[in-house]
N, C-alpha and C positions, 0 to 999 in steps of 0.2 A: 725396445731399447732405442734411445736416440742415436741416429746414424751419422749426423752432421751437426757442425756448428761453425760459427764464424769468428774471425780473428783479424788482427790488423795485418795486412800483407807485408808492411814494413814500418820501422819508425818515421815519424815526421815532426817537422816544425813548419809553422806558419804564423802570420803575423799581420794585424790591421790595426789602424787608428780610428776611434769613435769619439768624436768630441773632444779631441786633445789627449784622451787616454790611449795608452798603447797596450794593446792584448797580444801576449806571445803564447801560442799553444805548442806543447811538447807532448807528443803522444808515443808511447812505446808498448811493445807486446812484453807481457809478463805471465809468469805460471803460478806465483805464489803471492800471498799477502806481503811477506817480507820484501820481495823484489819490487812490489809497488811502493811501499813505504821507502825503501832505498831510493827510488827513482824520485821521489817527492824530495827527499834530503838534497839529492844531487842538483835538482833544479833550483831549490833555495839557495844552494851554495853558489850557483851559477850566475843568479840573479840576486845578490844579497841585498840590494839597495831598492828592490821593488815593493809596491805597497801591498799587494796581496798574491797569494800563491794558491788559487782555488783548485781543488782537486775532485776526480771521481775515478773510481776503478770497479772492475768487475772480474772476478776470478771464476773459472768455470768448475772446478773440482778441487775441493768441496766448493759450492757456491758462496762467493762473498761479494756483498755490494757495499761500497763506502763512498761518502763524499764529504767535502768540507767546504765552508763559505770563507774560512779564514778572514773573518772579520768583515766581510761584506754583510749588509741585512740579510737576515736569515730567509733562506729559500730562493735567493736571487742569483746564485752562481753554482754550487756544487750539485744542487738537484736538477737545474735545466742541463747541465753537463751530463749528469747520469741518466737523464731522460733521453738524451741523443743516442748513448750507447745502447740503451734498451730498444729504442726505435729501430736501431741497426741490428738488434739481437746479436751484438758484439760481446766476445768474452776475452778473457785473458788480455786484458788492456788496462793501462793507466793513462789518463790525460790530466795534465797540469797546465792551467791557464794563469799566466803571470801577468799582473796588471800594474802599469805604471800610472798613477792618477795625474791626470792633465789640469785639474783645477776646476772643472765644470762637472756637477753633480748630474748623473744620468738618470736618478730616479729608479724606483724598483722595477718597472717595466722596461726602461731602458737597459738596466743592468741584466735582467733575465734574458733579453733579446741579445745583448752583446756576448753573453757568456755561453748561450745556445749556439750562437754563429760561431764562436771560437772552436768549441767542440766539434760541430759539424765540419769545420774547415780542416781541422786536425784529421778527422776520420776521412774525408775525402781525399787529403793528401797521402795518406797513408794507403789507401786501397784496402780491399777486404778479401781475405782468402776463406775458402771453405775447406774447413776440416773435416775428414772423413775417417771412419773407422778402416784400418788397413792392417795387412799382414806382411810379413817378411817371407819371400819365397826363393829359395835356392834351387837354380836349375843347373845340371850337370849333363853334358852332351857332347858328341863327337864333332870335329871339325867339318865334317860333310854336311852338318845342319847349321852352321853358323850363318849363312846367308838367309836361310829360310827364318832363323830367330830374329834376324836384323829387320827383316821386312815385316815380322809381326810386331815388333817393338815400335816401329815408324808409325806415330800418330797415335798410339795406344795410350790409354790413362794408367800410367805406371811411372816409376822412377827406378832407373837403373843405378845402383849404388856403386857396384864395384865388378869388374870382369877379371878373371884370373885365367891366363893361358897356360896350361901345363900338359899332362897327356892327354888331358879333355879339358874343355871350356867350362868354367864354373862362373855362372851369372847370378848376381845378387839383385833381387828385385824388391820394390815395394809396391803392392798392387791394392786395389780396393777389396776390402774384405768380401763384399757382396759379390765380386766377381771370381772368387778363388775358384770355383768349380769349372766355370768357363775357361779360365786361364789354363788349368790343368788338362782339360780336354783339347785345347787348342795345341798346346805344346806336346800332347802325346800324338796328335794327328800328325804335325809336321815333322816329328822324330820317329814316325812309325812304331811309337810306344818305347824307343830306346832311352830317351832322357829321363834321368832320376830327378825327382822332385821332392824338396822337403819343406813344408810350410813351418814357419818359425813363429816369433812372437807377435802379438797383436800391438797396435799403436795406432795415434791419431797422426794423419799426415794431410798437409795443405796440397791437394792435387791441382786446385785451379783457383784463380782470381776471379771475384765476381764484381759488378758494379755497385758502388755506395748509392743508398737511396736518399742520402742527404741533400736537401735542396737549399 
């Protein structure tokens, strides 16, 4: 079973001009086809006077890959954009490249290079996050172990969601699923077995950002 996949770390907006044509890249993280289509409509409304709104998106679950040349010569816009997303192994992403025609024809090769560049710059601006299989872990422990727990969390690959201070301390964590046994053993060790642990739901979570390979 696949344990990781890559998504945009954040939304991005980038722009460049090629032979008087203006290319504006809008990139966003989405989870469904409907969300991708809604983002495309939003970009069309934001730039209503543009010549083209070329698009490409990939959804992870279920796998959906779509692209549109939106009036550009077939294969010169949407497909090169989708190829960039595949090169990055990027999912849950929609990229829209809005073009304002500048009066100079770029030719098929020029268009392909321009749209690929636009998609690559959008990915590079957004950055890439690694999604990992994770679980929620609830830890309940006495105040005497608080300092030790804080030291355990410092620099650890996890996300502390919530801490509640009552008669005991309740800590809500998201941890990599692959590390569940190690976390439970470490917490048992530092609390002398006194901490109570509850493993909750599984989810995907972006624990770290990685470098884009777009050039």
